[in-house]
Every structure is written in structure tokens, then in C-alpha cells.
C-alpha positions, 0 to 999 in steps of 0.5 A: 500444431499437429493432430495430437496437440490439437486433440490435447487442446480440445480435451482441455476445452471440454471434449472427452478423449473419444470425442476429440479423436472423432472430431479431428478425424472428421475434420481430416475426412470432411464427411464419413459414415459412422463405421468409417469414422470409427476406423479412422479415429480409433474410437471403439465401433460400439461407442462411435454412435454415442460420441457422434450424438454428443458432438452434435449436441454441442454443435461440433458435428452434424449427423444425417441418414443416407444408406447408413448414419453419416457425419460431417463437421459443423460450420466452425464459427460456433466452435471457434467462438466457444474456443476463443471465449474459453481462451479469453476467460483462461487468460483473465483467470491467469491475470487474476491468479498472478495478481492475487499471488503478487498481492495477497489480501492485506486483511488476511495477512499482517506482512506480504512480500510481493515481486513487483515495485508496481504492486507496492506503489499502487498499495502506497497510492491507495493508503496515502489518498486515505491518510487522516493523521500522518504520511511519511514517504521517501520517493524519487522526484519522478515518483513524487509527481505520480503521488501528487494527487494522493499526497494532496488528498492526504493533506486536504484530509488534515494529515501532516505530509513529510516527503524525503526526496531522494536523488543521486547528486542532482539538484532539485527543480527549484520551480516544483510547488510543494505547498499543496502536497506536503507539510515539509520536504527534505532532500537526500542525495543518496539512493534510497528505498521507496517507503510510505508510512501511513497513519501508524499502521500501513508501510509500503517498502521496496528497495532502491532500483540499484538493488540486485533483487526486486521485491516489496514489503507490504505491512499492516501492523502497528508495531512493525510500522513503528520500526520503519518509522524509526528507520525513516526518521533517523536515516531518511529525514533527520540529517538531511536539508530542508527544501520546503517547510510549510508549517505555521509559525503561530497556533494552532500548531499540529503535531503527529510526532510527540518527539518532534513536539518536545523538541520544539516546545522545551526551549519555550518552557525553559523561557518561561513560556506557557504552552497550552495544548489539546491532545487526541489519543487513546487510553493506554490501558483500554484503548478508548479514545480520549481528548485532553486539554490543558498546560504543559508542565513538564517533559521527560526524556533520557539524559540530562535536559538540554539547555543549549540547542535542539535535543539530539534524537538519541536522547529521544529514542527511549522514554518520552513523556509530556506532563499536562495539567488540565486543572483537575489532574496531571496527565502523562502523555506518551507517543507512538506505542506508549505503555507507561503513560496515561495516554497515547497521543495521536495528534497534539495541537498547540492552541496558545502560548502564554508569557508567564513571566509577564502575566500576559498572552503573547505571540511566540514563534517556533 
């Protein structure tokens, strides 16, 4: 580093122009009178005494009287310590600026575009660990291991956890224990973005690693997360093989997806099976929380009712309504984003099944 660069750095560290000139000149001279230092540093003679006094106050120089005022550079330990401390604080500030630039505070923005996959993954980890209702995640086997504890926490919280594992053709390890971390796991044999959808509000998305550009999207928005949820259901879930299914086959059966509920219970209704449920959700008009318990009396969806197998997902892309009789009134129950029904369901729990034709309650497996 040449003298000019050293002076620039010292000015960045808080010295004035004249102070940096006088100090670097004094380092070169070792000791000098005030007038000699003024000549060597190009500091005006009228200013040199004030400059030396200020440098002495901050510990850079020592002055003493001989035949005239003289100065020498102080032991550099204090100066070096101050400069190194400033350097460390600048480095910390640089890291903090980078962090804030890459991941703006989510409570101030609905959608954030970030540069690094790690930012997306860290946000997903945090959101998943706090999930209460539902987690949908598309992930590689390697990253699934990194998410094992957050997923286990979500499941322990009572959330339904759906995992879409994606590989590029290789088979999955048959010895992986999914029971603690997932409700259901499917296997997609194509490159897939990383997606985490949590409790209907949070989405963390990053393109698959073969993508040309690395970036990520962080969403804290109900409506936009609904769009990602349909992408997950149709592209990352619906058509892929089930490798683990930990759902129980008798009540209580818990659903976070009204469409999945309708698919499962419509054949039972057609067979004369009474389905008793408790629905936790919110009133569509006010947003107030509400709980409804009763018997399912009808399901409504687009097209002709299916009597030969599972309802295609295309028929469930529009209105899907479940009607429940609580003994006093009928409630119209809608799913995520319901607007025309009485209640938007967040969680549906099947409590019992009744064989209505025989007049008795029988165990019925889904």
C-alpha cells in the first residue's frame, strides 16, 4: 500500500485530510519539529499545531518541548487496535447489509425475491417447524434429511405433512423412516423446484438446481400461496407414486384439504354410509372462527357426480361445497378461499361413520 492509499484509509477511519497527511509523514520521519512536519506533509504551518494537538488527543502522536515543539508517532498498538476494531465492525456491517438485501423482513413485504437458495431453505425450515395445520414440501432426499427435525416438529404440532420427494430416476432408499416426519410421501422422478407451503400463508420456492439462474421467492400471502398449492397438487403430487401413507384408516380422520375429503367420502355417501364430522374454520362473511359439528348430507362439485372411481382433480378445480346438518340448520362448507359458502374450512375431522341402511354404527375403512 503506497502513502496516498494509506492516507485514504486513515481518512476512512476518521482522520481529517491534514491529520492523515501529518501522521503518515511523521511515520516516515520518526520525529520532527512542528515546522519540519508542516513542510514534509504539506500541512499549512498555521494549522500544524492544531493538527498535532488533535492527533495527540486520539493517541496517534506524542508531543514534547525541546528548543521547539516536536512530535513523534506513538506506540502503534492503540492505533492498530482501533483500526482493527473498525475493520471488524465494517465487516460485520457488510455481512448485515448483504443479509438484509438478500432477505428483506417478511412482515414488510408480501413477496420477496432473493438470490440464494440457502435463504429460501432457512425460511422454509423456520416456517415448517412452527406449522399447525398443513405442510406441503417438494424436496430432494438430501434436503429432506436436513428438514427432518422441522418436519417432525410440524407433525408433532398436529399438522398434516405431505412430502413430494424428487429424484432424477434413481430409486429411493427403502430404509428411510418416514413415520416421524410425514403423513404421506410420494416420489417424483423428474427435476423439481424446491417448494414449501405452510399453513396456507407461507410459500418458499426455488427453481431446481439445473435452472440457469439461481433465485428464490418468499411469499407471505394467502392468495398467492393458493396458486402454489394448486401447482403442488397437480404437478408434484397427484400423479406420482405413493411410497409412504401414514394416514389412519378409521376415525378420527383429519383433513386439511376439502377436496381430498370429498374424494374420500363421496363413495361412502353413495353407499349409504353416514359421515359425522367436526369442521374448524372461519365464517366467510366476518372471518370469525367457527366450529361446526354434524352429518354430511351432500357434496357439490362441477360436472356429473362420479359413481365409478375417484373424482378427477379437474372436476374439483371449481366450486366444491360440503353440506353439513347439525340438527338445527344446514351449513355450506367451502375449502381454501371459500366465498359463497357459510364457512371456510381449515380442518375437517371425521369423528364416526354410521351404516344408515342397517341402522347401526359400523367401522368403515377409507
